[in-house]
N, C-alpha and C positions, 0 to 999 in steps of 0.2 A: 844560627843567628849571626848576622854581620854587625860588627861594632864600627864606630866612626872615630878616627883619631883626631884630636885637636891639640894644639899647643898654646899655653898661656904662661907668659912670663918665664919662658924657657923650661917649663914643666910640661910633662906629657900626660895626657888624659885620654880616656876612651869612653865614648857614649855607647850605652847598651840599650837595645830595644825594650828591655824591661823597665826602662826609666832610671836605671842606676848609672852612676858615673864612677869610673875607676881612675884613681890618681896613681899612675904607674910608678913615679919616682918615690912615693911614700908607701906604696902598697896599701892604699886606703880605698875602700868602697863606700861611696856616698849614696844614701838612700833617703828619700824625703816623702813625708805624708803617706805612710802606709795605712793609717787609720784602722789598725786592728780593733776589733770589738764593735765596729760600726754595724756590721751585718747582724750580729747577735742583738745589738741595741734596737735596731729597727724591727727585727723579727719578734722581739719581746712585745712590741706594740702593734703587732699584727700585719706588718708589711710583708708582702709576698716576695721575699728575697731568697734565691736558691742557696741552700746551705753549703754547696760545693764552692761558693765564692770565698768562703773562709779559708779552705784548704789551698785555694789557688794562690793566695798571697805567699804562703809558706813555700809552696812549690817553686814560685818564681824567684823568691829570695835564694833558695837552694841552687837554682840554675845559675844565677849570677855568681854565687859563691864558688861553685864548681868551675865556672868558666875562668874567673880571675884569681882564685885562691889568695885573697887579700890577707894582710897581717892584721888589719883593723877594719871594722865596720863602724861608720859614723852615720847615725840616723839624724837627719836635719829637721827634727821636730814632727809633732803629731804622729808619733808611733802608735799611740792608742787614741781612739776617738773619744772615749768617755770613761766612766768609772769601771771598776773591775767587773768582768763577766766571764763566762766560761772560756772565752778566747784567751784569757790570761793563762789558763792551764795549758792550752796548746803552745803558747809562747814560752812558758817555763820549760816544757819538754823540748822545744826547738832549741832554746839556748843551751840546755844541758848537753846537747850533742855537739856543740861547737867549741873549738879550741881557740877561736879568734878573739881578740880584744874587741869589746863593744862600747861605744860611746853614744850617749843620747844628748843632743842639743835640744833642750826642752822647748816645745811649741805651745801654742795657746790651748790646744786640746789635751795636753799632757798633765792631767790633774791627779793621776795616780801618784801616791807618795814615792819620792825618790828612794826611800828606804826599801821599798819592794824591789826596785831595780838593783840597788846595791846588794841586796841579798842574793841576787843572781850574778853578781860580779860586774854589773854594768855601771859605768860612771855617768852621772847626770850633771850636765853643765849648762850655762846660759849661752855660751858661745865658745868657739875655739879659734885661737890665733896660731897659725903655723907659718913661720917666716912672714911673707907679706900677703898671706891668704887669710881671709876671715870667713869662718863658717858660722852661719846663723840660721834661724828659722824664718823670720821675716826678712825680706830684702833690706839691705842696709848699705848706705854709702859712708865710707870712712877713709879719710885721706891716707894714701899710701898703700891701701889694701885692695886686693881683688876679692870680691864677695861671692861665695856660693850659698844659695838659700833655697827655700821651698815656699810653702804657704799659699802661693797664688794658684797652683794647679794650672799652669799655663797651657794654652792650646792655640792653634792657628786655624783660620777658616780659609779653605781654598775654594774658589768659585769657578764653576765651569760655564758652559753655554746655558743661556736661559736662566732658570732659577736654581740650577744645580749647585750644591755646595757640600763641602766635606769638612768635618771638624776633626782635627787631629791633635792629640797631646804632643807637646814639644819641649825641648830644651831651648830656653830663650836667653840669648846673650846680648847685653847692651852695655856699652862703656866698660866699666870695671866690675861687671856683675854677670853671673849666670844663674838663672832660676831653673831648678830641676822640675820635671813633671811630677805629678802625684804618682806614687808607686801603687797605691791601693786600687783595686779593680772596681771599687764601689764608692768613688769619691766625687765625681763630677769634674768639670773643667771650666776655665775662665778664658775667654778669647782675648788675646792681646794683639794690638795692631802694631806691627813693626815699623820703626822709622828708618830713615835712609841707611844708617850705619849699623843697625841691629843685625844680628845673625840668628836665624831660626833653624833648628834641627828637628824636624818632625819625625814622629814614630809612625811608620806605615807597616803594619803587621810585624814581621820579623826584621825590618830594615830601619836604618836611620837615613833620612833624606834631608839634605840641606836645601832649604827653600830659597 
């Protein structure tokens, strides 16, 4: 997989095709909108969702961890989609094998008790301020800060000849803000229309492409 380097406020970052973002100077891996438990939630109500989608999320997280070897993982909200289900057991086992510090910036879907996370050694917070960077779930503008967030599940539509179009998840940078794509493989996307000074980094298979 090829990563894409960017620099923001003299800090170095790398965009990964999994949808993660690595903050090199702090050795922090940012991951947003994994929505663990969503597949099991839908399967419970009869939706024909392949069970292997569950394991795919964990495999992709492991790939990003092995690639960057971060000191900290910071989940930018919506780590779990709903209440406890059997995917929590998979998550417990996954966390038990990690020696990395884990922080969860709680999102609107994170309704599982923070005590469950704390039992696993995971710190649950509403936001993180590191120097002049603000980490949240919902995109937020705050004077003096550059904001990393998720929630939107951003995507870009590329149009070809005739009626051809391609919908690609992306990292979406505008002003003092960068919105991460949804990491989960069963999450859906929301098309954003870039303005003149926005920067879009689309995920095309195992590549990051600046549009």
